[in-house]
Structure formats: structure tokens, C-alpha cells
KEGUVO-870895 format. One record per residue (C-alpha): x, y, z. Coordinates in Angstrom, 2 decimals. Example, Ala and Ser with C-alpha at 12.3 -4.5 7.8 and 13.67 -1.06 7.14 Angstrom:
+---------+---------+---------+
:       u :       v :       w :
+---------+---------+---------+
:   12.30 :   -4.50 :    7.80 :
:   13.67 :   -1.06 :    7.14 :
+---------+---------+---------+
//
This chain:
+---------+---------+---------+
:       u :       v :       w :
+---------+---------+---------+
:   -1.51 :   44.91 :  -87.88 :
:   -3.88 :   46.34 :  -85.32 :
:   -4.57 :   45.66 :  -81.66 :
:   -5.92 :   42.13 :  -81.37 :
:   -6.29 :   41.84 :  -77.58 :
:   -7.34 :   44.44 :  -75.01 :
:   -6.92 :   43.59 :  -71.32 :
:   -7.14 :   39.87 :  -72.12 :
:  -10.23 :   40.22 :  -74.35 :
:   -9.74 :   39.18 :  -77.98 :
:  -10.94 :   41.48 :  -80.72 :
:  -13.02 :   39.21 :  -82.94 :
:  -12.60 :   39.15 :  -86.74 :
:  -16.29 :   40.08 :  -86.85 :
:  -16.97 :   42.11 :  -83.74 :
:  -20.28 :   43.53 :  -82.55 :
:  -20.61 :   47.14 :  -81.47 :
:  -23.62 :   48.90 :  -79.98 :
:  -24.80 :   52.17 :  -78.57 :
:  -25.56 :   52.55 :  -74.86 :
:  -29.23 :   51.54 :  -75.04 :
:  -28.67 :   48.74 :  -77.59 :
:  -31.02 :   50.22 :  -80.18 :
:  -28.18 :   50.51 :  -82.72 :
:  -26.01 :   47.46 :  -83.33 :
:  -23.15 :   47.21 :  -85.80 :
:  -21.12 :   44.28 :  -87.07 :
:  -17.55 :   45.28 :  -87.89 :
:  -15.04 :   43.31 :  -89.96 :
:  -11.87 :   43.56 :  -87.87 :
:   -9.60 :   40.74 :  -89.10 :
:   -6.54 :   42.79 :  -88.08 :
:   -8.06 :   43.96 :  -84.79 :
:   -8.44 :   47.61 :  -83.83 :
:   -6.67 :   49.53 :  -86.61 :
:   -5.42 :   53.10 :  -86.23 :
:   -7.01 :   54.03 :  -82.89 :
:   -6.85 :   57.79 :  -82.44 :
:   -8.36 :   60.83 :  -80.89 :
:   -8.87 :   64.04 :  -82.81 :
:   -8.70 :   67.64 :  -81.67 :
:  -11.29 :   69.06 :  -84.11 :
:  -14.23 :   70.90 :  -82.58 :
:  -16.52 :   67.85 :  -82.85 :
:  -14.13 :   65.18 :  -81.55 :
:  -12.86 :   67.35 :  -78.70 :
:  -16.40 :   67.54 :  -77.40 :
:  -17.35 :   63.89 :  -77.83 :
:  -14.05 :   62.56 :  -76.49 :
:  -14.27 :   59.21 :  -78.26 :
:  -11.44 :   57.01 :  -79.47 :
:  -12.08 :   56.24 :  -83.13 :
:  -10.54 :   53.43 :  -85.17 :
:  -10.81 :   52.60 :  -88.87 :
:  -12.74 :   49.97 :  -90.77 :
:  -13.25 :   49.59 :  -94.52 :
:  -16.51 :   51.07 :  -95.75 :
:  -17.81 :   47.62 :  -96.68 :
:  -16.62 :   46.29 :  -93.31 :
:  -19.35 :   48.02 :  -91.31 :
:  -22.81 :   46.54 :  -91.33 :
:  -25.79 :   48.00 :  -89.47 :
:  -27.46 :   44.96 :  -87.92 :
:  -30.17 :   46.77 :  -86.00 :
:  -31.45 :   50.29 :  -85.49 :
:  -30.88 :   51.90 :  -88.91 :
:  -34.08 :   53.94 :  -88.50 :
:  -32.83 :   55.30 :  -85.16 :
:  -29.47 :   56.52 :  -86.46 :
:  -29.20 :   60.28 :  -86.75 :
:  -26.78 :   62.05 :  -89.07 :
:  -24.84 :   65.16 :  -88.16 :
:  -22.66 :   67.09 :  -90.62 :
:  -20.80 :   70.36 :  -90.25 :
:  -18.15 :   72.52 :  -91.92 :
:  -17.59 :   70.95 :  -95.38 :
:  -20.52 :   68.52 :  -94.96 :
:  -18.38 :   65.67 :  -96.31 :
:  -17.93 :   63.60 :  -93.14 :
:  -21.07 :   61.86 :  -91.92 :
:  -21.29 :   61.50 :  -88.13 :
:  -23.86 :   58.97 :  -86.89 :
:  -25.30 :   58.64 :  -83.42 :
:  -28.21 :   56.83 :  -81.79 :
:  -31.34 :   58.99 :  -81.76 :
:  -32.48 :   57.28 :  -78.55 :
:  -29.43 :   57.42 :  -76.22 :
:  -27.24 :   59.90 :  -78.16 :
:  -24.09 :   57.75 :  -78.35 :
:  -21.80 :   58.36 :  -81.34 :
:  -21.36 :   54.99 :  -83.06 :
:  -19.49 :   55.73 :  -86.29 :
:  -18.70 :   58.24 :  -89.00 :
:  -17.79 :   58.19 :  -92.66 :
:  -14.36 :   59.73 :  -92.79 :
:  -13.70 :   62.95 :  -94.64 :
:   -9.99 :   62.20 :  -95.09 :
:  -10.78 :   58.74 :  -96.49 :
:  -14.42 :   58.30 :  -97.62 :
:  -13.71 :   54.60 :  -98.31 :
:  -13.46 :   54.06 :  -94.56 :
:  -15.59 :   54.50 :  -91.51 :
:  -14.32 :   55.57 :  -88.16 :
:  -16.10 :   53.78 :  -85.34 :
:  -16.32 :   54.43 :  -81.61 :
:  -13.98 :   51.93 :  -79.93 :
:  -16.02 :   52.26 :  -76.71 :
:  -18.99 :   50.72 :  -78.55 :
:  -17.13 :   47.43 :  -79.15 :
:  -18.78 :   44.72 :  -77.06 :
:  -16.52 :   43.62 :  -74.20 :
:  -13.67 :   46.04 :  -75.01 :
:  -12.51 :   48.54 :  -72.38 :
:  -11.21 :   51.62 :  -74.21 :
:   -9.40 :   52.77 :  -71.05 :
:   -7.21 :   49.65 :  -71.26 :
:   -5.71 :   50.86 :  -74.58 :
:   -3.28 :   53.20 :  -72.82 :
:   -2.04 :   56.32 :  -74.54 :
:   -3.83 :   57.03 :  -77.80 :
:   -2.34 :   59.37 :  -80.44 :
:   -4.17 :   62.61 :  -81.19 :
:   -4.66 :   63.63 :  -84.82 :
:   -4.58 :   67.27 :  -85.82 :
:   -8.17 :   67.77 :  -86.89 :
:   -8.00 :   71.53 :  -86.42 :
:   -5.63 :   71.63 :  -89.41 :
:   -7.30 :   68.82 :  -91.35 :
:   -5.48 :   67.73 :  -94.55 :
:   -8.69 :   68.16 :  -96.57 :
:   -8.78 :   71.85 :  -95.56 :
:   -5.39 :   72.55 :  -97.17 :
:   -5.27 :   73.89 : -100.70 :
:   -2.61 :   73.49 : -103.36 :
+---------+---------+---------+
//
């Protein structure tokens, strides 16, 4: 079970998320709330500083702004990092460690204060499991 309430605000089973300027809007299926919130210490996540949480790949719908999303890939070019081409806010990414899931920017959830989540675990992205051989 995930986090279903943040500072008195309920996480909806279908919750809207948007970039800063509102050009990109997502609809996320979050029946269990915010699942697996985390930070990552890889070179990309360290710089963007976002808290990411998981949603099933079919649980993320782009409602508006598809044409304004920009894709960024690096290293193995497996993960797909998306951000708004207008305001630059990272909205979501297709996960390298689990391509059947998206990670989404918790700060983009409408009405949810990411600072009210308290301490968030940090994943070791520098030593990513997909980089290990054998």
C-alpha cells in the first residue's frame, strides 16, 4: 500500500499531474496512492532533485501536451526521461529497471506538497542494477 494522504490532501485513485506552465497534463492511476516514492543519486536525478514514484505503464495517460513533451536519454538509452518543452519541468520517465512502469514527478501531482512527505529513501542509481553483469 502506498501513501494515500499527504498533509490532509487525499491522493485520488485517478490523480492529475501537470508541469509548471500547465502545457503537459497527465492522468495517473493511483488506486494505492503514491507507491515507492524515492530519490536517486544517479547523475540525472541528482541534478533534477525530484521525488519519483511508480505507476504501471498503462496507468499513465497523457491528457494534454503530448506534442510539447521532450525526450532525453543518456548512458544506455533505455530509460526515457520526459519533460515539458515549454517550462522544462520533468514530468515522468519510463524506468530502466522496470520498463513496465513509469516513474513520475511527485511534485507534479495536483494539490500534493512533496515537502510534506518527510524523509524519502535514496536509491543507488550510481550503481544501477541494470549496469551489473553476471
